[in-house]
C-alpha positions in Angstrom: 134.6 40.3 -147.8 134.2 41.2 -144.1 137.1 42.5 -142.2 137.2 42.8 -138.4 139.2 45.5 -136.7 139.8 46.6 -133.1 139.4 50.2 -132.1 142.3 51.5 -130.1 142.9 55.2 -129.3 140.4 56.2 -132.0 142.4 54.5 -134.8 141.6 51.5 -136.9 144.3 48.8 -136.8 144.9 45.7 -138.9 142.1 43.4 -140.1 141.8 40.2 -138.1 139.6 37.7 -140.0 137.7 37.3 -143.2 133.9 36.6 -143.4 131.0 36.8 -145.9 129.8 40.1 -147.4 126.9 41.3 -145.2 126.5 45.0 -146.4 126.2 46.3 -142.9 128.2 47.2 -139.8 127.9 45.3 -136.6 128.8 47.0 -133.4 129.8 44.6 -130.6 130.2 45.9 -127.1 130.7 44.1 -123.8 127.8 46.0 -122.3 125.2 45.8 -125.1 123.8 43.6 -127.7 124.9 44.0 -131.3 123.5 46.9 -133.2 123.3 47.4 -137.0 124.5 50.5 -138.8 124.7 51.0 -142.6 127.6 52.7 -144.3 127.1 56.4 -144.9 128.2 56.2 -148.6 130.3 54.2 -151.0 132.7 55.1 -153.7 134.7 53.1 -156.2 138.4 53.5 -156.8 138.9 54.4 -160.5 142.1 52.5 -160.8 141.2 49.2 -159.1 137.4 49.2 -159.2 137.4 48.6 -155.4 134.3 49.9 -153.6 135.3 51.7 -150.4 132.9 52.2 -147.4 133.1 55.6 -145.9 131.3 56.0 -142.6 131.2 58.1 -139.4 132.1 56.8 -136.0 132.3 58.5 -132.6 135.3 58.3 -130.4 134.9 54.5 -129.8 135.5 52.7 -126.6 138.8 50.8 -126.7 137.0 47.5 -125.9 134.5 47.8 -128.8 134.9 46.0 -132.0 133.3 46.7 -135.4 132.8 44.6 -138.5 133.2 46.6 -141.7 132.2 45.1 -145.0 131.3 45.9 -148.6 134.6 45.6 -150.3 134.2 44.4 -153.9 136.3 44.3 -157.0 136.0 43.2 -160.6 139.6 42.0 -160.5 140.6 38.4 -159.8 143.2 39.7 -157.3 142.0 40.3 -153.7 141.9 44.1 -153.4 143.4 46.3 -150.8 140.9 47.7 -148.3 141.0 51.3 -147.2 138.8 53.0 -144.6 138.6 56.7 -144.6 138.8 58.4 -141.2 136.1 60.9 -140.3 135.6 63.7 -137.8 133.7 62.9 -134.6 131.3 65.8 -134.9 129.6 64.3 -138.0 127.0 62.4 -136.0 125.4 62.7 -132.6 126.5 60.4 -129.8 124.8 57.0 -129.4 122.5 56.8 -126.4 124.2 55.2 -123.4 123.5 51.6 -122.5 121.2 51.5 -119.5 122.0 49.0 -116.8 120.9 48.4 -113.2 124.4 47.5 -112.1 126.4 49.8 -109.9 129.8 50.4 -111.6 132.7 51.9 -109.7 136.5 51.8 -109.6 137.8 50.1 -106.6 141.6 49.9 -106.1 142.1 50.6 -109.8 139.7 47.9 -111.0 136.3 48.5 -112.5 133.8 46.5 -110.4 130.2 46.0 -111.6 127.9 45.2 -108.7 124.3 44.1 -109.3 122.9 46.7 -106.7 124.3 49.7 -104.9 126.8 48.1 -102.4 126.8 48.7 -98.7 129.8 50.3 -97.0 131.0 47.0 -95.6 130.8 45.4 -99.1 132.9 48.2 -100.6 135.5 47.8 -97.9 135.6 44.1 -98.4 136.0 44.4 -102.2 138.8 46.9 -101.7 140.8 44.4 -99.6 140.1 41.5 -101.9 141.4 43.4 -105.0 144.4 44.7 -103.1 145.3 41.3 -101.8 145.0 39.6 -105.2 146.9 42.4 -107.0 149.8 42.3 -104.5 149.7 38.6 -104.2 149.0 38.9 -100.4 146.8 36.9 -98.1 143.7 38.3 -96.5 141.6 37.7 -93.3 138.2 39.3 -93.9 135.5 39.2 -91.4 132.0 40.5 -92.3 128.9 39.6 -90.5 126.4 37.1 -91.9 123.7 39.0 -93.8 126.0 41.8 -94.9 126.3 40.6 -98.5 129.8 39.2 -98.0 129.6 36.4 -100.6 128.4 38.7 -103.3 131.2 41.2 -102.6 133.8 38.4 -102.6 132.6 37.1 -106.0 132.3 40.5 -107.8 135.7 41.8 -106.6 137.6 38.6 -107.5 135.9 38.2 -110.9 136.4 41.9 -111.7 140.1 41.6 -111.0 140.2 38.4 -113.1 138.5 40.2 -116.0 141.0 43.0 -115.9 143.9 40.6 -115.8 142.5 38.8 -118.9 142.7 42.2 -120.7 146.3 42.5 -119.5 147.2 39.1 -120.9 145.6 39.8 -124.3 147.4 43.1 -124.5 150.7 41.4 -123.7 150.1 38.8 -126.3 149.3 41.4 -128.9 152.5 43.3 -128.2 154.5 40.1 -128.5 152.8 39.3 -131.8 153.6 42.7 -133.2 157.2 42.3 -132.2 157.2 39.0 -134.0 155.7 40.5 -137.1 158.2 43.2 -137.2 161.0 40.7 -137.0 159.4 38.7 -139.8 159.6 41.8 -142.0 163.3 42.2 -141.1 163.8 38.6 -142.0 162.1 39.0 -145.4 164.2 42.2 -146.1 167.5 41.6 -144.4 169.5 44.2 -146.4 169.2 47.7 -145.0 170.0 50.8 -146.9 169.7 49.0 -150.3 167.5 49.8 -153.2 164.9 47.2 -154.3 162.1 47.2 -156.8 158.5 47.8 -155.4 155.8 46.3 -157.7 153.2 48.6 -156.1 155.0 51.9 -156.6 156.6 50.6 -159.9 159.8 52.2 -158.7 163.0 51.5 -156.8 162.7 52.2 -153.1 165.0 52.1 -150.1 164.5 49.3 -147.6 165.0 51.7 -144.7 162.4 54.2 -146.0 159.4 55.5 -144.1 157.2 54.9 -147.1 155.1 52.0 -145.7 153.1 51.7 -148.9 156.2 50.5 -150.6 155.9 47.2 -149.0 152.1 46.5 -149.2 151.3 43.2 -151.0 148.0 41.7 -152.0 146.1 40.3 -149.0 146.6 36.7 -150.2 150.3 37.2 -150.2 151.0 39.4 -147.1 149.8 37.4 -144.1 151.3 38.3 -140.8 153.1 41.4 -142.1 153.4 44.2 -139.6 152.2 47.8 -139.9 154.0 50.8 -138.6 152.3 52.5 -135.7 150.1 55.4 -136.7 150.6 58.8 -135.2 148.1 59.7 -132.5 146.3 62.6 -134.2 142.5 62.5 -133.5 141.8 65.3 -135.9 143.6 63.7 -138.7 141.4 63.2 -141.8 143.7 61.0 -143.9 143.5 57.5 -145.2 144.4 54.7 -142.8 145.9 51.5 -144.3 144.4 48.3 -143.0 146.4 45.1 -143.0 145.2 41.6 -142.3 146.3 40.0 -139.1 145.1 37.0 -137.1 142.6 37.3 -134.3 144.0 37.2 -130.8 142.2 34.8 -128.6 141.3 35.8 -125.1 141.8 32.2 -123.8 145.5 31.7 -123.2 146.7 28.1 -123.0 149.4 27.6 -120.5 152.3 25.3 -120.9 154.3 23.6 -118.1 157.5 25.7 -118.3 156.3 28.8 -120.1 152.8 29.7 -121.1 152.3 30.1 -124.8 149.5 32.3 -126.0 149.6 31.2 -129.6 147.2 28.9 -131.4 148.6 25.7 -132.9 150.5 26.2 -136.1 151.5 29.8 -135.4 155.1 30.7 -135.5 157.0 30.3 -132.2 158.9 33.5 -132.7 156.4 35.4 -130.6 157.1 33.2 -127.6 160.8 33.5 -128.1 160.5 37.3 -128.0 158.6 37.1 -124.8 161.3 34.8 -123.4 163.9 37.3 -124.4 162.0 40.1 -122.8 161.7 38.0 -119.6 165.4 37.3 -119.5 166.3 40.9 -120.0 163.8 42.3 -117.5 163.7 42.1 -113.7 160.2 40.7 -113.5 158.8 37.9 -115.7 155.5 38.8 -117.3 152.7 36.4 -116.6 150.8 35.1 -119.6 148.2 33.2 -117.6 145.2 34.6 -115.8 144.7 32.8 -112.5 141.6 30.8 -111.9 139.5 31.5 -108.8 138.9 28.5 -106.5 135.9 29.4 -104.3 135.6 27.1 -101.4 132.7 26.7 -98.9 132.5 24.5 -95.9 129.7 22.2 -97.1 128.0 21.1 -100.3 124.8 22.8 -99.1 126.5 26.2 -98.9 127.6 25.8 -102.5 124.0 26.1 -103.6 123.7 29.5 -101.7 127.0 30.7 -103.4 125.7 29.8 -106.9 122.6 31.8 -106.3 124.8 34.8 -105.5 127.0 34.1 -108.5 123.9 34.2 -110.8 123.2 37.8 -109.7 126.6 39.1 -111.0 127.2 40.5 -114.5 130.3 38.3 -114.6 128.2 35.1 -114.6 127.3 35.8 -118.3 130.9 35.5 -119.4 132.9 33.6 -116.7 133.1 29.8 -117.2 132.4 27.9 -114.1 132.3 24.4 -112.6 131.3 22.8 -109.3 133.3 19.9 -107.8 131.4 17.5 -105.5 131.5 13.9 -104.4 130.1 11.0 -106.3 127.5 10.6 -103.6 126.0 13.9 -104.9 126.6 13.5 -108.6 126.7 9.9 -109.6 123.6 9.0 -111.6 124.1 5.2 -111.4 121.8 3.2 -109.1 123.5 1.4 -106.3 124.4 -2.2 -107.2 125.3 -5.4 -105.3 126.8 -5.1 -101.8 128.5 -1.7 -102.3 128.3 0.6 -99.3 128.9 3.8 -101.2 128.8 5.1 -104.8 132.4 6.0 -104.5 133.4 2.4 -104.0 131.1 1.2 -106.7 132.4 3.8 -109.2 136.1 3.0 -108.6 135.5 -0.7 -109.0 133.6 -0.3 -112.3 136.2 2.1 -113.7 139.1 -0.1 -112.8 137.2 -3.1 -114.4 137.8 -5.2 -111.4 135.9 -7.5 -109.0 137.0 -7.8 -105.4 137.1 -11.4 -104.1 136.7 -10.3 -100.5 133.2 -8.9 -101.2 132.3 -11.5 -103.8 130.5 -9.1 -106.1 129.1 -10.8 -109.2 130.1 -10.0 -112.8 126.6 -8.6 -113.2 127.6 -5.6 -111.1 129.9 -4.5 -113.9 129.6 -3.4 -117.5 132.0 -4.5 -120.2 134.6 -1.8 -120.8 133.8 0.3 -117.7 131.0 2.8 -117.1 128.7 3.8 -120.0 128.0 7.1 -118.5 131.6 8.1 -118.4 131.9 6.9 -122.0 129.3 9.5 -122.9 131.1 12.3 -121.2 131.4 14.5 -124.3 127.6 14.8 -124.5 127.7 16.9 -121.3 130.8 18.8 -122.2 129.6 20.1 -125.6 128.9 23.8 -125.6 125.3 24.4 -124.9 124.8 21.1 -123.1 124.8 23.0 -119.8 123.5 26.5 -119.0 126.0 29.3 -118.4 125.4 29.0 -114.7 124.2 25.8 -113.0 124.1 24.1 -109.7 124.7 20.5 -108.6 121.0 19.6 -109.0 120.9 21.0 -112.6 124.2 19.2 -113.5 122.7 15.9 -112.3 119.5 16.6 -114.2 121.3 17.3 -117.5 123.5 14.3 -116.9 120.5 12.0 -116.6 118.9 13.5 -119.8 122.0 12.8 -121.8 123.2 9.6 -120.2 126.5 11.3 -119.3 128.4 11.3 -116.0 128.0 14.6 -114.1 130.9 13.8 -111.7 133.6 13.5 -114.3 132.0 16.2 -116.5 132.4 18.7 -113.6 136.1 17.6 -113.2 136.8 17.9 -116.9 135.4 21.5 -116.9 138.1 22.6 -114.6 140.4 23.1 -117.6 138.4 25.8 -119.2 136.8 27.2 -116.0 137.5 30.8 -114.8 136.0 30.0 -111.4 135.7 26.6 -109.6 133.3 26.1 -106.7 133.9 23.3 -104.3 133.9 22.4 -100.6 137.1 23.8 -99.3 138.5 20.6 -97.9 138.8 19.6 -101.6 141.6 22.3 -101.8 143.1 21.4 -98.4 143.0 17.7 -98.0 145.9 16.1 -100.0 144.0 12.9 -100.6 141.0 14.5 -102.1 143.1 17.0 -104.1 145.2 14.2 -105.6 142.2 11.9 -106.4 140.4 14.8 -108.2 143.6 16.0 -109.9 143.1 19.6 -108.6 146.1 21.9 -109.5 145.9 25.1 -107.5 149.5 26.4 -108.3 149.5 30.2 -109.0 145.8 30.5 -108.7 143.6 32.4 -106.3 142.1 30.5 -103.3 139.0 32.2 -101.8 137.6 30.3 -98.8 134.2 31.4 -97.3 133.1 30.3 -93.8 136.8 29.7 -93.1 136.7 30.1 -89.4 137.5 26.3 -89.0 140.4 26.3 -91.4 142.9 25.4 -88.6 140.9 22.3 -87.6 140.4 21.3 -91.3 144.2 21.5 -91.9 145.0 19.5 -88.8 142.5 16.8 -89.7 143.8 16.6 -93.3 147.3 15.8 -92.0 146.1 13.2 -89.5 145.4 9.5 -89.8 143.3 6.9 -88.0 144.6 3.3 -88.2 142.2 0.7 -86.8 143.4 -2.7 -86.1 140.3 -4.3 -87.6 140.7 -2.4 -90.9 144.2 -3.6 -91.2 143.0 -7.2 -90.5 140.4 -6.9 -93.3 143.0 -5.6 -95.8 145.3 -8.5 -95.0 142.4 -11.0 -95.7 141.7 -9.1 -98.9 145.3 -9.6 -100.0 145.4 -13.2 -99.0 142.2 -13.9 -101.1 143.7 -12.1 -104.0 147.0 -14.1 -103.8 145.2 -17.4 -103.9 143.5 -16.5 -107.2 145.8 -14.2 -109.2 148.8 -16.1 -110.5 149.3 -14.9 -114.0 150.8 -11.4 -113.3 154.1 -12.0 -111.6 155.0 -8.4 -110.8 151.6 -7.8 -109.2 152.0 -11.0 -107.2 155.2 -9.6 -105.7 153.6 -6.3 -105.0 150.7 -8.0 -103.1 153.1 -10.0 -101.0 155.0 -6.8 -100.2 151.8 -5.0 -99.0 150.8 -8.0 -96.9 154.2 -8.0 -95.1 153.9 -4.3 -94.4 150.4 -4.7 -92.9 151.5 -7.7 -90.9 154.2 -5.6 -89.4 151.6 -3.1 -88.3 149.5 -5.9 -86.7 152.7 -6.8 -84.7 152.9 -3.1 -83.7 149.4 -3.2 -82.2 150.1 -6.5 -80.4 153.3 -5.2 -78.9 151.7 -1.9 -77.7 148.4 -3.3 -76.3 150.0 -3.9 -72.8 150.4 -0.1 -72.6 146.6 0.4 -72.2 145.5 -2.9 -70.7 146.0 -1.8 -67.2 143.8 1.3 -67.7 140.2 1.0 -66.6 137.1 2.4 -68.2 135.3 2.0 -71.5 137.8 4.3 -73.2 141.4 4.4 -72.4 144.4 5.8 -74.2 148.2 6.1 -74.3 149.8 9.2 -75.7 153.2 9.1 -77.5 155.3 12.0 -78.7 156.1 12.2 -82.4 159.7 11.0 -81.8 158.4 8.1 -79.6 155.9 7.1 -82.4 158.7 7.2 -85.0 161.0 5.0 -82.9 158.2 2.5 -82.4 157.2 2.1 -86.0 160.8 2.1 -87.2 161.3 -1.1 -85.1 158.4 -2.6 -87.1 159.8 -2.1 -90.6 158.5 1.4 -91.3 161.5 3.7 -91.0 162.3 6.6 -93.4 163.9 4.4 -96.1 161.3 1.6 -95.8 158.5 4.2 -96.1 160.2 5.5 -99.3 159.9 2.1 -100.8 156.3 1.8 -99.7 155.5 5.1 -101.2 156.9 4.2 -104.6 155.0 0.9 -104.7 151.7 2.5 -103.7 152.1 5.3 -106.2 152.9 2.8 -109.0 149.9 0.7 -108.2 147.5 3.6 -108.1 148.9 4.9 -111.5 148.5 1.5 -113.0 144.9 1.3 -111.8 144.2 4.8 -113.2 145.6 3.8 -116.6 143.5 0.6 -116.6 140.4 2.7 -115.9 141.2 5.0 -118.8 142.0 2.2 -121.3 138.8 0.7 -122.6 140.7 -2.2 -124.1 141.8 -3.5 -120.7 139.8 -6.5 -119.5 138.3 -6.8 -116.0 140.7 -7.9 -113.4 140.7 -8.9 -109.7 142.1 -6.2 -107.5 142.1 -4.9 -104.0 138.9 -3.7 -102.5 138.3 0.1 -102.3 138.7 0.0 -98.5 142.2 -1.6 -98.8 143.2 1.0 -101.5 142.0 3.9 -99.4 144.0 2.5 -96.4 147.3 2.2 -98.4 146.8 5.6 -100.0 146.1 7.3 -96.7 149.1 5.8 -95.1 151.2 6.9 -98.0 150.0 10.4 -97.9 150.0 11.1 -94.1 153.3 9.5 -93.4 154.8 11.5 -96.2 154.1 14.6 -94.1 155.3 12.8 -91.0 158.7 12.0 -92.6 159.0 15.3 -94.5 161.8 17.8 -94.0 164.3 14.9 -93.3 162.1 13.7 -90.5 161.9 17.2 -89.1 158.1 17.0 -88.6 158.1 14.4 -85.9 157.5 17.0 -83.2 154.4 18.2 -85.0 152.7 14.9 -84.4 151.4 12.8 -81.5 150.5 9.2 -81.5 147.4 8.3 -79.4 146.7 4.6 -79.0 143.0 4.2 -78.0 141.1 1.2 -76.7 137.3 1.4 -77.1 134.9 -1.1 -75.6 131.7 -1.2 -77.6 128.7 -3.4 -77.5 128.1 -5.4 -80.7 124.6 -6.5 -81.3 124.1 -10.0 -82.8 120.8 -11.6 -83.9 119.5 -14.2 -81.4 118.1 -17.5 -82.6 114.6 -17.0 -81.3 113.8 -13.4 -80.8 115.6 -11.5 -83.6 117.6 -8.5 -82.4 117.8 -8.7 -78.7 119.8 -7.0 -76.0 120.7 -10.4 -74.5 122.7 -11.2 -77.7 125.1 -8.3 -77.5 128.8 -9.0 -77.0 131.4 -6.6 -75.6 134.2 -5.9 -78.2 137.4 -4.0 -77.7 138.7 -1.9 -80.6 142.3 -0.7 -80.9 142.9 2.5 -82.8 146.1 4.4 -83.4 145.4 8.1 -84.1 148.4 9.8 -85.8 147.4 13.4 -84.9 148.9 16.5 -86.4 149.3 19.3 -83.9 150.5 21.9 -86.5 148.1 23.0 -89.2 151.0 24.7 -91.0 152.1 21.2 -92.1 149.3 21.3 -94.6 148.6 25.0 -95.1 152.1 26.4 -95.5 153.0 24.5 -98.7 149.6 25.5 -100.2 150.1 29.1 -99.3 153.5 29.2 -101.0 152.2 27.6 -104.2 149.2 30.0 -104.9 149.0 33.6 -105.8 146.8 34.6 -102.9 144.6 33.0 -100.2 141.6 34.9 -98.9 140.0 33.6 -95.7 136.6 35.0 -95.1 133.9 34.4 -92.5 131.4 36.2 -90.3 133.2 34.8 -87.3 137.0 35.0 -87.8 137.3 36.8 -84.4 139.7 36.3 -82.6 142.2 36.6 -85.5 145.2 36.3 -83.2 146.0 32.7 -84.0 145.8 32.5 -87.8 149.3 33.7 -88.9 151.2 31.6 -86.3 149.0 28.5 -86.6 148.9 28.4 -90.4 152.5 29.4 -91.0 151.5 32.2 -93.3 151.5 36.0 -93.2 148.2 37.8 -93.5 149.1 41.5 -94.2 145.5 42.4 -95.0 143.0 42.1 -92.1 139.5 43.6 -92.1 136.6 43.5 -89.6 133.5 45.3 -90.9 130.4 46.4 -89.0 126.9 45.1 -89.8 124.7 46.6 -92.5 121.7 46.7 -90.2 120.8 49.6 -87.9 120.9 49.5 -84.1 117.1 49.5 -83.9 116.9 46.2 -85.8 118.7 44.1 -83.2 118.7 43.8 -79.4 122.0 42.4 -78.0 122.3 41.9 -74.3 123.7 39.7 -71.6 121.9 38.1 -68.7 124.0 38.0 -65.5 121.4 36.8 -62.9 118.4 34.6 -62.9 115.0 35.2 -61.3 116.3 34.0 -57.9 119.3 36.3 -58.1 121.7 33.4 -58.7 124.6 34.4 -61.0 124.2 32.7 -64.4 127.9 31.7 -64.7 127.7 28.6 -66.9 130.8 26.7 -65.7 130.8 23.0 -65.4 130.5 23.1 -61.6 127.5 25.6 -61.7 125.6 23.8 -64.5 125.6 20.7 -62.3 123.5 22.5 -59.6 119.7 22.2 -59.8 119.4 25.8 -58.7 121.2 27.0 -61.8 119.3 24.6 -64.0 115.9 25.9 -62.6 117.0 29.5 -63.1 117.9 28.8 -66.7 114.6 27.0 -67.3 112.5 29.9 -66.0 114.5 32.4 -68.1 113.9 30.3 -71.3 110.2 30.1 -70.3 109.9 33.9 -70.1 111.8 34.3 -73.4 109.4 31.8 -75.2 106.4 33.7 -73.8 107.6 37.0 -75.2 109.4 36.2 -78.4 107.3 35.4 -81.5 107.9 32.4 -83.7 111.4 30.9 -83.7 113.9 30.7 -80.8 117.3 29.0 -80.9 119.1 28.0 -77.7 122.7 27.0 -77.9 124.2 24.8 -75.1 127.8 23.8 -74.5 127.3 20.0 -74.9 124.8 17.2 -75.6 125.4 16.0 -72.0 124.1 19.3 -70.5 121.1 19.1 -72.9 120.2 15.7 -71.6 120.6 16.8 -67.9 118.4 19.9 -68.4 115.7 17.9 -70.2 115.5 15.4 -67.4 115.4 18.1 -64.7 112.8 20.3 -66.5 110.6 17.3 -67.1 110.6 16.5 -63.4 109.8 20.2 -62.4 107.2 20.6 -65.2 109.2 23.6 -66.7 109.5 21.6 -69.9 105.7 21.3 -70.1 105.3 25.0 -69.5 107.8 25.8 -72.3 106.0 23.4 -74.6 102.7 25.2 -74.0 104.2 28.2 -75.7 106.6 26.6 -78.2 107.0 23.3 -80.0 110.3 21.9 -78.7 113.0 20.3 -80.9 116.5 19.1 -80.1 119.5 18.8 -82.4 120.5 15.2 -83.1 124.0 13.8 -83.7 122.8 11.6 -86.5 122.4 13.2 -89.9 119.3 11.4 -90.9 117.5 12.3 -87.7 118.8 15.8 -88.0 117.3 16.4 -91.4 113.9 15.2 -90.2 114.1 17.3 -87.1 114.9 20.5 -89.1 112.1 19.8 -91.5 109.6 19.6 -88.6 111.1 22.7 -87.0 110.7 24.8 -90.2 107.1 23.6 -90.7 106.1 24.6 -87.1 108.1 27.8 -86.6 105.7 29.8 -88.8 102.5 29.2 -86.9 101.3 31.4 -84.0 102.8 29.1 -81.4 106.3 29.0 -82.9 109.1 26.7 -82.0 112.1 26.4 -79.7 115.2 24.5 -81.1 117.9 23.3 -78.7 121.3 23.1 -80.3 124.9 22.6 -79.4 127.9 24.8 -80.1 130.0 23.4 -82.9 127.1 21.2 -84.0 125.2 21.1 -87.3 122.8 23.9 -86.4 125.6 26.4 -85.7 127.4 25.6 -89.0 125.9 26.9 -92.2 122.2 26.5 -91.3 120.1 29.4 -92.5 117.4 30.8 -90.1 115.8 33.7 -91.9 113.3 36.2 -90.5 110.7 34.5 -88.3 112.7 31.3 -88.1 115.0 32.8 -85.5 113.7 36.0 -83.8 115.9 35.3 -80.8 119.2 33.4 -80.4 120.0 32.4 -76.8 123.6 31.4 -76.0 124.4 29.7 -72.7 127.9 30.0 -71.4 131.3 30.2 -73.2 131.9 26.9 -75.1 135.5 26.0 -74.1 136.7 22.7 -75.5 137.0 19.8 -73.1 140.5 20.0 -71.7 140.3 16.3 -70.6 140.1 15.3 -74.3 143.5 13.7 -75.2 143.7 15.7 -78.5 142.8 19.0 -76.9 145.2 18.5 -74.0 148.0 17.5 -76.4 147.4 20.5 -78.5 147.6 22.9 -75.5 150.9 21.3 -74.4 152.3 21.5 -77.9 151.5 25.2 -78.1 153.1 25.9 -74.7 156.3 24.2 -75.8 156.5 26.2 -79.1 155.4 29.7 -78.0 158.9 31.1 -78.6 160.3 29.2 -81.6 157.1 29.2 -83.6 155.4 32.2 -82.2 152.3 30.2 -81.2 149.6 31.3 -78.7 149.9 29.7 -75.3 147.7 26.7 -74.7 145.3 28.7 -72.6 145.0 31.5 -75.2 144.5 28.9 -77.9 141.7 27.3 -75.9 140.0 30.7 -75.5 140.2 31.4 -79.3 138.4 28.1 -79.9 135.7 28.9 -77.4 134.9 32.4 -78.8 134.9 31.2 -82.5 132.3 28.7 -81.6 130.3 31.3 -79.7 130.5 33.9 -82.5 129.4 31.3 -85.0 126.2 30.5 -83.0 125.4 34.2 -82.5 125.5 34.7 -86.3 122.4 32.6 -86.8 120.2 35.6 -85.8 120.5 38.3 -88.5 120.6 36.9 -92.0 120.0 39.9 -94.3 119.6 43.6 -94.4 115.9 43.8 -93.4 116.1 41.0 -90.8 115.6 41.7 -87.1 116.0 39.8 -83.8 117.6 39.5 -80.4 120.9 38.0 -79.2 120.7 37.0 -75.6 124.0 35.9 -74.0 123.4 34.0 -70.8 126.5 34.2 -68.5 127.5 36.6 -65.8 131.1 36.7 -67.1 130.1 38.9 -70.0 129.7 41.8 -67.6 133.5 41.8 -67.5 135.1 43.5 -70.6 137.8 40.9 -70.7 135.2 38.3 -71.6 133.7 40.3 -74.5 136.9 41.5 -76.3 136.9 38.3 -78.4 133.2 38.6 -79.4 132.5 39.5 -83.0 132.9 43.2 -83.7 129.2 43.7 -84.7 128.0 42.0 -81.5 130.4 43.9 -79.3 129.3 47.2 -80.8 125.6 46.5 -80.3 126.1 45.0 -76.8 127.9 48.1 -75.3 126.7 48.2 -71.7 123.5 46.3 -72.2 123.9 43.9 -69.3 120.8 42.8 -67.4 119.7 41.1 -64.2 116.2 39.6 -64.1 114.6 42.8 -63.1 116.1 45.0 -65.8 115.6 42.3 -68.5 111.8 42.1 -67.8 110.9 45.6 -66.6 113.8 47.9 -67.4 113.8 50.8 -69.9 115.6 48.7 -72.5 113.9 45.4 -71.8 113.5 42.7 -74.4 109.6 42.9 -74.4 109.6 46.5 -75.6 111.9 45.6 -78.5 109.9 42.6 -79.6 106.6 44.6 -79.5 108.0 47.5 -81.4 109.6 45.4 -84.2 106.4 43.2 -84.5 104.4 46.3 -85.2 107.0 47.9 -87.5 107.7 44.8 -89.6 104.8 42.4 -89.4 105.6 38.9 -90.5 104.8 38.0 -94.1 104.9 34.3 -94.8 102.7 31.3 -95.6 101.8 29.2 -92.7 
């Protein structure tokens, strides 16, 4: 019979589970593979015939476990097992386990890092661990290429691993208290003499003679042992008693987490509850999950690569949440526009009359891939670490749904990866059933978190969308007659939407007198509330609307989960999304007893667009286009704290990290949360790997101040063109040039083509320009990457806040220089920007917000810093950062630039002469680095 014991403080404790006789000893360590070791000798007990294994062991690590076997008896009764303690000098020490990981204690937590960490990484890990330990929020800025992601993962997972050990210890202590109470319950009479069958004598129940109460193993389950004295040199027999194995996975309950397996006595939990009530602080029996959020799905792949490098990837369970568009393995069917719409219809076993989808688009009983979900959830079906592509591949192999498998794995995951709007946006969070309460939120590339929160609390209502939903309801009402309660519900929703159509009709005159293709009318939150209350959508009426929408969505969810339910007609996906969005956003609007009105603005917008229609004779023709006016109501949230503050209060800790959090002034006030821990690290590269400078004057001596007025002058445009031409002549391979807007890019392209500067640049570099359209953008980037490695190289024009500046990776030769033109202030003529500035000005005192002007400056420099971070991507990378604007010569315009850029910039400001011929000119840097680190890549 095998017995499994834990080593703690050099003592053997109670046996934990039975197994087959193996005649060997298996040493199991967290840091090494199992090793076999034979018993030193055996001897038989003359009284019982039990064979006892006597062996040597060296001061064991408290985490190690050993399996001891070879206990036999000729008796029918299960024998008692005894292990004889030995002296530690009997055998030499085992050789240490070799590992390439760097192990160090940071803020009281053992962190294993795959390589020797840089100084900024150590500083980052220290702040992460302190923040999680204290339950505090963090703002952590570390430049791109400094190993930020790896440091975030290792520190958070190391803390989580330590907390698991704390939970297990707490559970063990509670179990021991329960076992002691069970003994008291079995022997309730103290100071009385009873007969002991083992000693064959009368003993006192209050005696210290523990052997008096030892029973056969088959009869003494769950009995406690008295704590042994800590005497390392003791050479006496240690009594081993069977106990149940303690699981490291603790299953939480809603009110109080129970660490016990099903069927175990609840006394342990009651003891914990008693301890909680009698103590000042409630012990937590649940190790928090880590929710690691990135800005995009593409960035998730980069994070998973870093996760694979950690030692924690071998033991930490993980999952990745993504959209159906990325993980649905079903081919598109019928007239569906997205896989999300198709999936929802199939799961709800419905067909939508408005789209007239045929029954062939559906399978009886729902989706066959979701029915096979368990095939992808079985242990071993997925590797320990996987990315979205691997998940989809395994799903196809097993005919199992990757989307719902990833969601199902949240329950047993230690770390959950997802785009961070999944954790912020209440609509997405609700649809995916994501519970973040008491867990750890770690958001990478979180410089845009304020915008994400505002967008998540905002709503766009288009008159045409409401019209389509009304038609959808009318079609359904003409067909569905057999479900009375659903008929009443459909009439109710139709009346609500008709009231909204009346609202649009009554407010159209407010913008009819305005001229231009786009015109708008701005309402305060209180004015918006008064207007919609007059159209049947006040606080009480919204409450009824919310209840009915919630009931309908729950019913549809139950229908999708019940395979016995037949297919039914129901609202289209677009109509459901509209009702759910109205329900969610207006719940924020009416929250706090309608106290959030002032945090919102209503912006009614009229857009005139040309709609192309097929002509009778010539197909698609410009002569067949019609002018169409669209009316849109934007319910805009001005205060990101409306979303962020409730999240922050519900979780253990929120860690915001990015290479470009600077300026950090606005985060606390804008998000309605405290950030006691703030860190801005330097870069891991040396000063000779990067050239950072500003250009104040062009070749003609014209100041290069990139204001709107100056950029409209052809002199300024020509000076910038000649500067870019010179840079392309002297910088090898890839050059990125960031401009304030697409409008300026079009103006410069037209001017440079007319002056032949464009042709001169194209002689030295292939020229590419960022596109607004995603499909075109992907094609352009593919062409850029293929051209940038040749001798000619490539120049890519991009726009601040565009796709190129957010999450695109330009390694090594792909970006040997990054040129930024101007300071990208948002357009103050934009109605949303202008409303936000006025909102901040009116709440500077009561909410502690930045002034509108300061807020605008913060937005500008965050966009600038994000673009500059495209240059250096890893420790051995090198390149130049060229900031074109004469204002950078003034220290007040560089104080909000990222710390690493500011440090390398110093006083490196140039006019044309010093840039091209000065002692610290750009050409010398490029020549030196090209010789020191020649390019190594395949053309």
